[in-house]
Jmol script that loads the backbone (N, CA, C; Angstrom):
load data "model"
ATOM      1  N   MET A   1      13.311  13.185 -27.079  1.00  0.00           N
ATOM      2  CA  MET A   1      14.816  12.943 -27.809  1.00  0.00           C
ATOM      3  C   MET A   1      14.775  11.697 -27.108  1.00  0.00           C
ATOM      4  N   GLY A   2      14.369  11.070 -25.924  1.00  0.00           N
ATOM      5  CA  GLY A   2      15.284   9.912 -25.228  1.00  0.00           C
ATOM      6  C   GLY A   2      14.887   8.863 -26.107  1.00  0.00           C
ATOM      7  N   ARG A   3      13.143   8.287 -26.840  1.00  0.00           N
ATOM      8  CA  ARG A   3      13.246   7.767 -27.687  1.00  0.00           C
ATOM      9  C   ARG A   3      13.786   7.014 -28.944  1.00  0.00           C
ATOM     10  N   GLN A   4      14.617   8.840 -29.159  1.00  0.00           N
ATOM     11  CA  GLN A   4      15.804   8.528 -30.958  1.00  0.00           C
ATOM     12  C   GLN A   4      16.898   7.636 -30.558  1.00  0.00           C
ATOM     13  N   VAL A   5      16.874   7.441 -28.919  1.00  0.00           N
ATOM     14  CA  VAL A   5      18.354   6.676 -28.331  1.00  0.00           C
ATOM     15  C   VAL A   5      17.812   5.408 -27.217  1.00  0.00           C
ATOM     16  N   ARG A   6      16.859   5.185 -27.463  1.00  0.00           N
ATOM     17  CA  ARG A   6      15.930   4.039 -27.588  1.00  0.00           C
ATOM     18  C   ARG A   6      16.271   4.175 -25.471  1.00  0.00           C
ATOM     19  N   LEU A   7      16.173   5.194 -25.037  1.00  0.00           N
ATOM     20  CA  LEU A   7      16.094   5.379 -23.704  1.00  0.00           C
ATOM     21  C   LEU A   7      14.743   4.971 -23.504  1.00  0.00           C
ATOM     22  N   ARG A   8      14.474   4.081 -22.019  1.00  0.00           N
ATOM     23  CA  ARG A   8      13.194   4.328 -21.876  1.00  0.00           C
ATOM     24  C   ARG A   8      13.539   4.298 -19.878  1.00  0.00           C
ATOM     25  N   VAL A   9      12.320   4.736 -19.172  1.00  0.00           N
ATOM     26  CA  VAL A   9      12.035   4.730 -18.228  1.00  0.00           C
ATOM     27  C   VAL A   9      10.984   4.534 -17.848  1.00  0.00           C
ATOM     28  N   LEU A  10      11.251   3.768 -16.623  1.00  0.00           N
ATOM     29  CA  LEU A  10      10.226   2.705 -16.044  1.00  0.00           C
ATOM     30  C   LEU A  10      10.548   3.345 -14.493  1.00  0.00           C
ATOM     31  N   LEU A  11       8.983   3.082 -14.206  1.00  0.00           N
ATOM     32  CA  LEU A  11       8.745   3.743 -12.665  1.00  0.00           C
ATOM     33  C   LEU A  11       7.644   2.895 -11.624  1.00  0.00           C
ATOM     34  N   VAL A  12       7.824   2.926 -10.712  1.00  0.00           N
ATOM     35  CA  VAL A  12       6.670   1.972 -10.037  1.00  0.00           C
ATOM     36  C   VAL A  12       6.835   2.609  -8.814  1.00  0.00           C
ATOM     37  N   ALA A  13       5.379   3.204  -8.634  1.00  0.00           N
ATOM     38  CA  ALA A  13       5.059   4.510  -7.824  1.00  0.00           C
ATOM     39  C   ALA A  13       4.082   4.045  -6.731  1.00  0.00           C
ATOM     40  N   GLN A  14       3.713   3.768  -5.673  1.00  0.00           N
ATOM     41  CA  GLN A  14       2.442   3.804  -4.905  1.00  0.00           C
ATOM     42  C   GLN A  14       1.437   4.964  -5.179  1.00  0.00           C
ATOM     43  N   SER A  15       2.540   6.211  -5.110  1.00  0.00           N
ATOM     44  CA  SER A  15       1.445   7.391  -5.458  1.00  0.00           C
ATOM     45  C   SER A  15       2.862   8.497  -5.946  1.00  0.00           C
ATOM     46  N   ALA A  16       2.035   8.408  -7.416  1.00  0.00           N
ATOM     47  CA  ALA A  16       2.867   9.468  -8.457  1.00  0.00           C
ATOM     48  C   ALA A  16       2.271  11.045  -8.826  1.00  0.00           C
ATOM     49  N   THR A  17       2.858  11.724  -7.136  1.00  0.00           N
ATOM     50  CA  THR A  17       2.102  12.370  -7.438  1.00  0.00           C
ATOM     51  C   THR A  17       2.935  13.646  -8.956  1.00  0.00           C
ATOM     52  N   ALA A  18       3.035  14.073  -8.770  1.00  0.00           N
ATOM     53  CA  ALA A  18       3.815  15.762  -9.771  1.00  0.00           C
ATOM     54  C   ALA A  18       4.995  16.333  -9.147  1.00  0.00           C
ATOM     55  N   ARG A  19       4.472  15.997  -8.262  1.00  0.00           N
ATOM     56  CA  ARG A  19       5.661  16.845  -6.700  1.00  0.00           C
ATOM     57  C   ARG A  19       7.210  15.581  -6.730  1.00  0.00           C
ATOM     58  N   ALA A  20       6.009  14.200  -6.376  1.00  0.00           N
ATOM     59  CA  ALA A  20       6.940  12.915  -5.973  1.00  0.00           C
ATOM     60  C   ALA A  20       7.838  12.788  -6.904  1.00  0.00           C
ATOM     61  N   VAL A  21       7.322  13.415  -8.765  1.00  0.00           N
ATOM     62  CA  VAL A  21       7.873  12.817  -9.715  1.00  0.00           C
ATOM     63  C   VAL A  21       8.970  14.463 -10.631  1.00  0.00           C
ATOM     64  N   GLY A  22       9.077  15.194 -10.189  1.00  0.00           N
ATOM     65  CA  GLY A  22       9.507  16.012 -10.556  1.00  0.00           C
ATOM     66  C   GLY A  22       8.886  17.321 -11.146  1.00  0.00           C
ATOM     67  N   GLY A  23       7.503  16.757 -11.034  1.00  0.00           N
ATOM     68  CA  GLY A  23       6.934  18.341 -11.678  1.00  0.00           C
ATOM     69  C   GLY A  23       5.385  17.471 -12.086  1.00  0.00           C
ATOM     70  N   THR A  24       4.113  18.005 -13.302  1.00  0.00           N
ATOM     71  CA  THR A  24       3.565  17.928 -13.615  1.00  0.00           C
ATOM     72  C   THR A  24       4.230  17.432 -14.956  1.00  0.00           C
ATOM     73  N   GLU A  25       5.307  18.470 -15.791  1.00  0.00           N
ATOM     74  CA  GLU A  25       5.701  18.060 -16.944  1.00  0.00           C
ATOM     75  C   GLU A  25       6.871  16.847 -17.124  1.00  0.00           C
ATOM     76  N   MET A  26       7.411  16.791 -16.193  1.00  0.00           N
ATOM     77  CA  MET A  26       8.173  15.393 -15.769  1.00  0.00           C
ATOM     78  C   MET A  26       7.221  14.080 -15.780  1.00  0.00           C
ATOM     79  N   ARG A  27       6.310  14.154 -15.634  1.00  0.00           N
ATOM     80  CA  ARG A  27       5.011  13.216 -15.467  1.00  0.00           C
ATOM     81  C   ARG A  27       3.964  12.608 -16.792  1.00  0.00           C
ATOM     82  N   GLU A  28       4.622  13.890 -17.466  1.00  0.00           N
ATOM     83  CA  GLU A  28       3.461  13.508 -19.186  1.00  0.00           C
ATOM     84  C   GLU A  28       4.649  12.429 -19.670  1.00  0.00           C
ATOM     85  N   ASN A  29       5.834  12.372 -19.070  1.00  0.00           N
ATOM     86  CA  ASN A  29       7.067  11.858 -19.951  1.00  0.00           C
ATOM     87  C   ASN A  29       6.803   9.962 -19.904  1.00  0.00           C
ATOM     88  N   PHE A  30       5.577  10.101 -19.127  1.00  0.00           N
ATOM     89  CA  PHE A  30       5.171   8.308 -18.938  1.00  0.00           C
ATOM     90  C   PHE A  30       4.570   8.240 -20.347  1.00  0.00           C
ATOM     91  N   ALA A  31       4.109   7.509 -21.508  1.00  0.00           N
ATOM     92  CA  ALA A  31       3.301   7.470 -22.469  1.00  0.00           C
ATOM     93  C   ALA A  31       2.247   6.342 -22.023  1.00  0.00           C
ATOM     94  N   THR A  32       3.086   5.023 -21.157  1.00  0.00           N
ATOM     95  CA  THR A  32       2.247   4.307 -20.919  1.00  0.00           C
ATOM     96  C   THR A  32       1.716   4.062 -18.876  1.00  0.00           C
ATOM     97  N   ARG A  33       0.748   3.820 -19.283  1.00  0.00           N
ATOM     98  CA  ARG A  33       0.734   4.150 -17.267  1.00  0.00           C
ATOM     99  C   ARG A  33      -0.430   2.735 -16.920  1.00  0.00           C
ATOM    100  N   ILE A  34       0.081   1.909 -16.298  1.00  0.00           N
ATOM    101  CA  ILE A  34      -0.490   0.661 -15.875  1.00  0.00           C
ATOM    102  C   ILE A  34      -0.894   1.158 -14.141  1.00  0.00           C
ATOM    103  N   LEU A  35      -2.599   0.733 -13.613  1.00  0.00           N
ATOM    104  CA  LEU A  35      -3.475   0.975 -12.695  1.00  0.00           C
ATOM    105  C   LEU A  35      -3.136  -0.058 -12.261  1.00  0.00           C
ATOM    106  N   VAL A  36      -2.835  -0.527 -10.703  1.00  0.00           N
ATOM    107  CA  VAL A  36      -3.463  -1.587 -10.426  1.00  0.00           C
ATOM    108  C   VAL A  36      -4.044  -1.027  -8.433  1.00  0.00           C
ATOM    109  N   ARG A  37      -4.672  -2.056  -8.457  1.00  0.00           N
ATOM    110  CA  ARG A  37      -6.040  -1.208  -6.805  1.00  0.00           C
ATOM    111  C   ARG A  37      -5.640   0.524  -6.761  1.00  0.00           C
ATOM    112  N   TYR A  38      -6.202   0.565  -8.067  1.00  0.00           N
ATOM    113  CA  TYR A  38      -6.544   1.777  -7.702  1.00  0.00           C
ATOM    114  C   TYR A  38      -7.965   2.596  -7.144  1.00  0.00           C
ATOM    115  N   THR A  39      -7.377   4.038  -6.481  1.00  0.00           N
ATOM    116  CA  THR A  39      -8.007   4.915  -6.347  1.00  0.00           C
ATOM    117  C   THR A  39      -9.264   5.256  -7.265  1.00  0.00           C
ATOM    118  N   ARG A  40     -10.472   6.094  -7.705  1.00  0.00           N
ATOM    119  CA  ARG A  40     -10.642   7.112  -7.971  1.00  0.00           C
ATOM    120  C   ARG A  40     -10.059   8.472  -8.086  1.00  0.00           C
ATOM    121  N   ASN A  41      -9.400   8.855  -6.876  1.00  0.00           N
ATOM    122  CA  ASN A  41      -8.670   9.833  -6.992  1.00  0.00           C
ATOM    123  C   ASN A  41      -7.467   9.380  -7.837  1.00  0.00           C
ATOM    124  N   ALA A  42      -7.098   8.355  -7.826  1.00  0.00           N
ATOM    125  CA  ALA A  42      -5.469   8.230  -8.427  1.00  0.00           C
ATOM    126  C   ALA A  42      -5.819   8.023  -9.728  1.00  0.00           C
ATOM    127  N   TRP A  43      -6.487   7.334 -10.242  1.00  0.00           N
ATOM    128  CA  TRP A  43      -7.173   7.608 -11.826  1.00  0.00           C
ATOM    129  C   TRP A  43      -7.108   8.984 -12.122  1.00  0.00           C
ATOM    130  N   ARG A  44      -7.782  10.262 -11.435  1.00  0.00           N
ATOM    131  CA  ARG A  44      -7.969  11.251 -11.869  1.00  0.00           C
ATOM    132  C   ARG A  44      -6.850  11.924 -11.979  1.00  0.00           C
ATOM    133  N   MET A  45      -6.042  11.607 -10.700  1.00  0.00           N
ATOM    134  CA  MET A  45      -4.472  12.225 -11.098  1.00  0.00           C
ATOM    135  C   MET A  45      -3.588  12.010 -12.388  1.00  0.00           C
ATOM    136  N   LEU A  46      -3.581  10.434 -12.355  1.00  0.00           N
ATOM    137  CA  LEU A  46      -2.937   9.959 -13.225  1.00  0.00           C
ATOM    138  C   LEU A  46      -2.969  10.381 -14.550  1.00  0.00           C
ATOM    139  N   VAL A  47      -4.933   9.841 -14.955  1.00  0.00           N
ATOM    140  CA  VAL A  47      -5.024   9.636 -16.163  1.00  0.00           C
ATOM    141  C   VAL A  47      -6.340  10.185 -16.504  1.00  0.00           C
ATOM    142  N   PRO A  48      -6.421  11.416 -16.125  1.00  0.00           N
ATOM    143  CA  PRO A  48      -7.384  12.203 -16.479  1.00  0.00           C
ATOM    144  C   PRO A  48      -8.393  12.677 -17.482  1.00  0.00           C
ATOM    145  N   GLN A  49      -7.683  11.995 -18.910  1.00  0.00           N
ATOM    146  CA  GLN A  49      -8.252  12.618 -20.163  1.00  0.00           C
ATOM    147  C   GLN A  49      -8.736  11.162 -20.712  1.00  0.00           C
ATOM    148  N   VAL A  50      -8.513  10.209 -19.449  1.00  0.00           N
ATOM    149  CA  VAL A  50      -9.780   8.802 -19.738  1.00  0.00           C
ATOM    150  C   VAL A  50     -11.089   8.802 -18.820  1.00  0.00           C
ATOM    151  N   SER A  51     -11.891   8.269 -19.264  1.00  0.00           N
ATOM    152  CA  SER A  51     -13.026   8.546 -18.121  1.00  0.00           C
ATOM    153  C   SER A  51     -12.977   7.244 -17.649  1.00  0.00           C
ATOM    154  N   PRO A  52     -12.890   7.469 -16.080  1.00  0.00           N
ATOM    155  CA  PRO A  52     -12.585   6.425 -15.409  1.00  0.00           C
ATOM    156  C   PRO A  52     -13.039   5.028 -15.134  1.00  0.00           C
ATOM    157  N   ILE A  53     -12.230   4.249 -15.151  1.00  0.00           N
ATOM    158  CA  ILE A  53     -13.234   2.673 -15.315  1.00  0.00           C
ATOM    159  C   ILE A  53     -12.901   1.799 -13.729  1.00  0.00           C
ATOM    160  N   PRO A  54     -13.986   1.206 -13.028  1.00  0.00           N
ATOM    161  CA  PRO A  54     -14.277   0.722 -11.824  1.00  0.00           C
ATOM    162  C   PRO A  54     -13.278   0.152 -11.534  1.00  0.00           C
ATOM    163  N   MET A  55     -12.557  -0.762 -10.695  1.00  0.00           N
ATOM    164  CA  MET A  55     -11.070  -1.716 -10.575  1.00  0.00           C
ATOM    165  C   MET A  55     -11.545  -2.633 -10.580  1.00  0.00           C
ATOM    166  N   PRO A  56     -11.135  -3.612 -11.014  1.00  0.00           N
ATOM    167  CA  PRO A  56     -11.853  -4.835 -11.397  1.00  0.00           C
ATOM    168  C   PRO A  56     -11.889  -5.670  -9.800  1.00  0.00           C
ATOM    169  N   THR A  57     -12.756  -6.112  -9.693  1.00  0.00           N
ATOM    170  CA  THR A  57     -12.876  -6.397  -8.083  1.00  0.00           C
ATOM    171  C   THR A  57     -13.093  -8.565  -8.158  1.00  0.00           C
ATOM    172  N   GLU A  58     -13.176  -9.003  -9.389  1.00  0.00           N
ATOM    173  CA  GLU A  58     -13.471 -10.577  -9.506  1.00  0.00           C
ATOM    174  C   GLU A  58     -12.440 -11.136 -10.436  1.00  0.00           C
ATOM    175  N   HIS A  59     -11.525 -10.406 -10.497  1.00  0.00           N
ATOM    176  CA  HIS A  59     -10.409 -11.069 -10.933  1.00  0.00           C
ATOM    177  C   HIS A  59      -9.482 -10.944 -10.535  1.00  0.00           C
ATOM    178  N   PRO A  60      -8.340 -11.550  -9.592  1.00  0.00           N
ATOM    179  CA  PRO A  60      -7.015 -10.956  -9.144  1.00  0.00           C
ATOM    180  C   PRO A  60      -6.057 -10.395  -9.818  1.00  0.00           C
ATOM    181  N   GLY A  61      -5.474  -9.659 -10.107  1.00  0.00           N
ATOM    182  CA  GLY A  61      -4.630  -9.695 -11.345  1.00  0.00           C
ATOM    183  C   GLY A  61      -4.454  -8.828 -12.242  1.00  0.00           C
ATOM    184  N   ARG A  62      -5.755  -8.428 -12.527  1.00  0.00           N
ATOM    185  CA  ARG A  62      -5.817  -7.529 -13.362  1.00  0.00           C
ATOM    186  C   ARG A  62      -5.931  -6.316 -13.331  1.00  0.00           C
ATOM    187  N   ALA A  63      -5.499  -5.071 -14.742  1.00  0.00           N
ATOM    188  CA  ALA A  63      -4.503  -3.976 -13.902  1.00  0.00           C
ATOM    189  C   ALA A  63      -5.705  -2.889 -15.396  1.00  0.00           C
ATOM    190  N   GLN A  64      -5.063  -2.086 -15.305  1.00  0.00           N
ATOM    191  CA  GLN A  64      -5.480  -0.830 -16.501  1.00  0.00           C
ATOM    192  C   GLN A  64      -4.555  -0.589 -16.948  1.00  0.00           C
ATOM    193  N   VAL A  65      -4.538  -0.860 -18.673  1.00  0.00           N
ATOM    194  CA  VAL A  65      -2.985  -0.278 -19.250  1.00  0.00           C
ATOM    195  C   VAL A  65      -3.700   1.039 -19.683  1.00  0.00           C
ATOM    196  N   VAL A  66      -2.956   2.380 -19.385  1.00  0.00           N
ATOM    197  CA  VAL A  66      -3.495   3.214 -20.058  1.00  0.00           C
ATOM    198  C   VAL A  66      -2.560   3.749 -21.312  1.00  0.00           C
ATOM    199  N   THR A  67      -2.548   4.024 -22.379  1.00  0.00           N
ATOM    200  CA  THR A  67      -1.724   4.695 -23.557  1.00  0.00           C
ATOM    201  C   THR A  67      -2.464   5.373 -24.458  1.00  0.00           C
ATOM    202  N   GLY A  68      -1.931   6.262 -25.047  1.00  0.00           N
ATOM    203  CA  GLY A  68      -3.039   6.841 -26.589  1.00  0.00           C
ATOM    204  C   GLY A  68      -4.048   7.514 -25.797  1.00  0.00           C
ATOM    205  N   GLY A  69      -4.644   7.353 -24.970  1.00  0.00           N
ATOM    206  CA  GLY A  69      -5.799   8.385 -24.653  1.00  0.00           C
ATOM    207  C   GLY A  69      -6.735   6.969 -24.292  1.00  0.00           C
ATOM    208  N   ARG A  70      -6.699   5.713 -24.312  1.00  0.00           N
ATOM    209  CA  ARG A  70      -7.077   4.676 -24.196  1.00  0.00           C
ATOM    210  C   ARG A  70      -6.900   3.605 -23.054  1.00  0.00           C
ATOM    211  N   ALA A  71      -7.867   3.060 -22.131  1.00  0.00           N
ATOM    212  CA  ALA A  71      -7.681   2.101 -21.267  1.00  0.00           C
ATOM    213  C   ALA A  71      -7.716   0.303 -21.491  1.00  0.00           C
ATOM    214  N   HIS A  72      -7.009  -0.628 -21.256  1.00  0.00           N
ATOM    215  CA  HIS A  72      -7.247  -1.908 -21.627  1.00  0.00           C
ATOM    216  C   HIS A  72      -6.970  -2.685 -20.547  1.00  0.00           C
ATOM    217  N   GLU A  73      -8.154  -3.267 -20.576  1.00  0.00           N
ATOM    218  CA  GLU A  73      -7.734  -3.980 -19.210  1.00  0.00           C
ATOM    219  C   GLU A  73      -6.945  -5.355 -19.052  1.00  0.00           C
ATOM    220  N   THR A  74      -6.129  -5.847 -18.107  1.00  0.00           N
ATOM    221  CA  THR A  74      -5.188  -6.529 -18.847  1.00  0.00           C
ATOM    222  C   THR A  74      -4.893  -7.939 -17.587  1.00  0.00           C
ATOM    223  N   GLN A  75      -4.481  -9.137 -17.751  1.00  0.00           N
ATOM    224  CA  GLN A  75      -3.737  -9.786 -16.554  1.00  0.00           C
ATOM    225  C   GLN A  75      -2.464  -9.501 -16.213  1.00  0.00           C
ATOM    226  N   VAL A  76      -2.254  -9.954 -14.997  1.00  0.00           N
ATOM    227  CA  VAL A  76      -0.468  -9.582 -14.743  1.00  0.00           C
ATOM    228  C   VAL A  76      -0.371 -10.997 -13.632  1.00  0.00           C
ATOM    229  N   LEU A  77       0.618 -10.846 -13.703  1.00  0.00           N
ATOM    230  CA  LEU A  77       1.003 -11.833 -12.701  1.00  0.00           C
ATOM    231  C   LEU A  77       0.764 -11.194 -11.501  1.00  0.00           C
ATOM    232  N   ASN A  78      -0.034 -12.794 -10.738  1.00  0.00           N
ATOM    233  CA  ASN A  78      -0.184 -12.414  -9.217  1.00  0.00           C
ATOM    234  C   ASN A  78      -0.413 -13.210  -8.524  1.00  0.00           C
ATOM    235  N   LEU A  79       1.275 -13.292  -8.023  1.00  0.00           N
ATOM    236  CA  LEU A  79       2.114 -13.851  -6.993  1.00  0.00           C
ATOM    237  C   LEU A  79       1.595 -13.003  -5.743  1.00  0.00           C
ATOM    238  N   SER A  80       2.221 -14.494  -4.960  1.00  0.00           N
ATOM    239  CA  SER A  80       2.109 -13.955  -3.229  1.00  0.00           C
ATOM    240  C   SER A  80       3.436 -12.944  -3.033  1.00  0.00           C
ATOM    241  N   ASN A  81       3.786 -12.419  -1.786  1.00  0.00           N
ATOM    242  CA  ASN A  81       5.303 -11.804  -1.789  1.00  0.00           C
ATOM    243  C   ASN A  81       6.088 -13.037  -1.841  1.00  0.00           C
ATOM    244  N   ALA A  82       6.231 -14.494  -1.242  1.00  0.00           N
ATOM    245  CA  ALA A  82       6.540 -15.375  -0.860  1.00  0.00           C
ATOM    246  C   ALA A  82       6.628 -16.163  -2.606  1.00  0.00           C
ATOM    247  N   GLU A  83       6.152 -16.023  -3.301  1.00  0.00           N
ATOM    248  CA  GLU A  83       5.890 -16.409  -4.712  1.00  0.00           C
ATOM    249  C   GLU A  83       6.870 -15.068  -5.465  1.00  0.00           C
ATOM    250  N   ALA A  84       6.562 -14.302  -5.363  1.00  0.00           N
ATOM    251  CA  ALA A  84       7.417 -13.192  -5.842  1.00  0.00           C
ATOM    252  C   ALA A  84       9.134 -12.936  -5.322  1.00  0.00           C
ATOM    253  N   ARG A  85       9.443 -13.824  -4.586  1.00  0.00           N
ATOM    254  CA  ARG A  85      10.443 -13.216  -3.953  1.00  0.00           C
ATOM    255  C   ARG A  85      11.285 -14.365  -4.498  1.00  0.00           C
ATOM    256  N   GLU A  86      10.671 -15.469  -4.556  1.00  0.00           N
ATOM    257  CA  GLU A  86      11.855 -16.628  -5.113  1.00  0.00           C
ATOM    258  C   GLU A  86      11.504 -16.976  -6.338  1.00  0.00           C
ATOM    259  N   TRP A  87      10.368 -15.818  -7.169  1.00  0.00           N
ATOM    260  CA  TRP A  87      11.334 -15.794  -8.856  1.00  0.00           C
ATOM    261  C   TRP A  87      11.884 -14.964  -8.756  1.00  0.00           C
ATOM    262  N   ALA A  88      12.070 -13.724  -7.768  1.00  0.00           N
ATOM    263  CA  ALA A  88      13.302 -12.755  -8.305  1.00  0.00           C
ATOM    264  C   ALA A  88      14.689 -14.144  -7.624  1.00  0.00           C
ATOM    265  N   MET A  89      14.676 -14.420  -6.501  1.00  0.00           N
ATOM    266  CA  MET A  89      16.148 -14.698  -5.775  1.00  0.00           C
ATOM    267  C   MET A  89      16.600 -15.476  -7.546  1.00  0.00           C
ATOM    268  N   SER A  90      15.719 -16.971  -7.806  1.00  0.00           N
ATOM    269  CA  SER A  90      15.497 -17.657  -9.199  1.00  0.00           C
ATOM    270  C   SER A  90      16.584 -17.838  -9.686  1.00  0.00           C
ATOM    271  N   GLY A  91      17.278 -16.935 -10.080  1.00  0.00           N
ATOM    272  CA  GLY A  91      17.930 -16.288 -11.607  1.00  0.00           C
ATOM    273  C   GLY A  91      17.748 -16.958 -12.514  1.00  0.00           C
ATOM    274  N   ALA A  92      16.023 -16.887 -12.568  1.00  0.00           N
ATOM    275  CA  ALA A  92      15.800 -17.200 -13.963  1.00  0.00           C
ATOM    276  C   ALA A  92      15.246 -15.432 -14.262  1.00  0.00           C
ATOM    277  N   HIS A  93      15.674 -15.266 -16.064  1.00  0.00           N
ATOM    278  CA  HIS A  93      16.282 -13.846 -16.612  1.00  0.00           C
ATOM    279  C   HIS A  93      14.759 -13.511 -17.294  1.00  0.00           C
ATOM    280  N   SER A  94      14.962 -12.224 -17.907  1.00  0.00           N
ATOM    281  CA  SER A  94      14.291 -12.037 -19.567  1.00  0.00           C
ATOM    282  C   SER A  94      14.952 -12.172 -20.503  1.00  0.00           C
ATOM    283  N   ASN A  95      14.257 -12.465 -21.586  1.00  0.00           N
ATOM    284  CA  ASN A  95      14.992 -12.386 -22.663  1.00  0.00           C
ATOM    285  C   ASN A  95      14.089 -11.769 -23.633  1.00  0.00           C
ATOM    286  N   ALA A  96      14.817 -10.027 -24.201  1.00  0.00           N
ATOM    287  CA  ALA A  96      13.902  -8.868 -24.522  1.00  0.00           C
ATOM    288  C   ALA A  96      13.159  -9.666 -25.283  1.00  0.00           C
ATOM    289  N   ARG A  97      13.076 -10.887 -26.294  1.00  0.00           N
ATOM    290  CA  ARG A  97      12.394 -10.897 -27.496  1.00  0.00           C
ATOM    291  C   ARG A  97      11.526 -12.287 -26.977  1.00  0.00           C
ATOM    292  N   THR A  98      11.464 -12.527 -25.786  1.00  0.00           N
ATOM    293  CA  THR A  98      10.995 -13.816 -25.568  1.00  0.00           C
ATOM    294  C   THR A  98       9.773 -13.691 -24.468  1.00  0.00           C
ATOM    295  N   GLY A  99      10.637 -12.300 -24.290  1.00  0.00           N
ATOM    296  CA  GLY A  99       9.520 -11.799 -22.454  1.00  0.00           C
ATOM    297  C   GLY A  99       9.872 -12.811 -21.294  1.00  0.00           C
ATOM    298  N   PRO A 100       9.441 -12.683 -20.295  1.00  0.00           N
ATOM    299  CA  PRO A 100      10.060 -13.053 -19.002  1.00  0.00           C
ATOM    300  C   PRO A 100       9.871 -14.999 -18.988  1.00  0.00           C
ATOM    301  N   ALA A 101      11.180 -15.191 -18.044  1.00  0.00           N
ATOM    302  CA  ALA A 101      11.349 -16.882 -18.025  1.00  0.00           C
ATOM    303  C   ALA A 101      10.250 -17.178 -17.257  1.00  0.00           C
ATOM    304  N   LEU A 102       9.286 -17.429 -17.660  1.00  0.00           N
ATOM    305  CA  LEU A 102       8.663 -18.387 -16.544  1.00  0.00           C
ATOM    306  C   LEU A 102       8.481 -19.160 -16.353  1.00  0.00           C
ATOM    307  N   GLN A 103       8.805 -19.884 -15.011  1.00  0.00           N
ATOM    308  CA  GLN A 103       7.960 -21.402 -14.997  1.00  0.00           C
ATOM    309  C   GLN A 103       6.809 -22.033 -14.512  1.00  0.00           C
ATOM    310  N   LYS A 104       7.017 -23.454 -13.567  1.00  0.00           N
ATOM    311  CA  LYS A 104       5.871 -23.517 -12.729  1.00  0.00           C
ATOM    312  C   LYS A 104       5.318 -22.545 -12.061  1.00  0.00           C
ATOM    313  N   PRO A 105       4.180 -22.135 -11.223  1.00  0.00           N
ATOM    314  CA  PRO A 105       4.888 -22.119 -10.186  1.00  0.00           C
ATOM    315  C   PRO A 105       5.053 -22.717  -9.208  1.00  0.00           C
ATOM    316  N   ALA A 106       5.975 -22.350  -8.112  1.00  0.00           N
ATOM    317  CA  ALA A 106       6.160 -23.210  -6.847  1.00  0.00           C
ATOM    318  C   ALA A 106       5.290 -23.474  -6.122  1.00  0.00           C
ATOM    319  N   HIS A 107       3.491 -23.164  -6.295  1.00  0.00           N
ATOM    320  CA  HIS A 107       2.697 -23.601  -5.587  1.00  0.00           C
ATOM    321  C   HIS A 107       1.642 -23.554  -6.346  1.00  0.00           C
ATOM    322  N   PRO A 108       1.420 -25.230  -6.840  1.00  0.00           N
ATOM    323  CA  PRO A 108       0.516 -25.450  -8.079  1.00  0.00           C
ATOM    324  C   PRO A 108      -1.107 -24.226  -7.852  1.00  0.00           C
ATOM    325  N   GLY A 109      -1.337 -25.002  -6.401  1.00  0.00           N
ATOM    326  CA  GLY A 109      -2.596 -24.355  -6.399  1.00  0.00           C
ATOM    327  C   GLY A 109      -2.406 -22.681  -6.797  1.00  0.00           C
ATOM    328  N   ARG A 110      -1.994 -22.269  -6.360  1.00  0.00           N
ATOM    329  CA  ARG A 110      -2.015 -20.103  -6.617  1.00  0.00           C
ATOM    330  C   ARG A 110      -2.107 -19.795  -8.365  1.00  0.00           C
ATOM    331  N   THR A 111      -3.092 -19.829  -8.627  1.00  0.00           N
ATOM    332  CA  THR A 111      -3.544 -19.684  -9.782  1.00  0.00           C
ATOM    333  C   THR A 111      -4.369 -18.222  -9.886  1.00  0.00           C
ATOM    334  N   GLY A 112      -4.226 -17.299  -8.698  1.00  0.00           N
ATOM    335  CA  GLY A 112      -5.091 -16.102  -9.177  1.00  0.00           C
ATOM    336  C   GLY A 112      -6.436 -16.537  -9.133  1.00  0.00           C
ATOM    337  N   ARG A 113      -7.155 -17.433  -9.291  1.00  0.00           N
ATOM    338  CA  ARG A 113      -7.776 -17.631  -9.043  1.00  0.00           C
ATOM    339  C   ARG A 113      -8.688 -18.683  -8.249  1.00  0.00           C
ATOM    340  N   ALA A 114     -10.027 -18.544  -7.846  1.00  0.00           N
ATOM    341  CA  ALA A 114     -10.449 -19.118  -6.544  1.00  0.00           C
ATOM    342  C   ALA A 114     -11.199 -20.494  -6.507  1.00  0.00           C
ATOM    343  N   PRO A 115     -10.168 -22.136  -5.744  1.00  0.00           N
ATOM    344  CA  PRO A 115     -10.798 -23.085  -6.041  1.00  0.00           C
ATOM    345  C   PRO A 115     -11.635 -23.276  -6.989  1.00  0.00           C
ATOM    346  N   GLU A 116     -11.359 -24.711  -7.452  1.00  0.00           N
ATOM    347  CA  GLU A 116     -12.562 -25.705  -7.678  1.00  0.00           C
ATOM    348  C   GLU A 116     -13.434 -25.319  -6.984  1.00  0.00           C
ATOM    349  N   GLY A 117     -14.781 -25.526  -7.082  1.00  0.00           N
ATOM    350  CA  GLY A 117     -16.089 -26.093  -6.110  1.00  0.00           C
ATOM    351  C   GLY A 117     -16.655 -25.266  -5.034  1.00  0.00           C
ATOM    352  N   ARG A 118     -16.061 -23.471  -5.547  1.00  0.00           N
ATOM    353  CA  ARG A 118     -16.301 -22.494  -4.536  1.00  0.00           C
ATOM    354  C   ARG A 118     -16.843 -21.577  -5.335  1.00  0.00           C
TER     355      ARG A 118
END
end "model"
wireframe off; spacefill off
backbone 0.3
color backbone group
């Protein structure tokens, strides 16, 4: 029924156990699951229908987006705590049609990649 009235629920959790979210039935309401810095146990708990994929270690900011029984690796913002706070407090807002209003990073050297020459 929630989709019919355009109701969406977003949950960010360190450990989304069935007990923490209101039961296994409630957890099934989350059609898309994004796993970042996950363990094999977390993978088995949250997306048991999909074969575990090793956590990416070579590229900071990589995540697995699991929907429809398939996992897709994707790049997400990789900000330090200070950068995330600065962006959150900057007043930059998101537009539903164009996505987040991202400006140049406050620290141009932080791109989530190792500096050149390393």
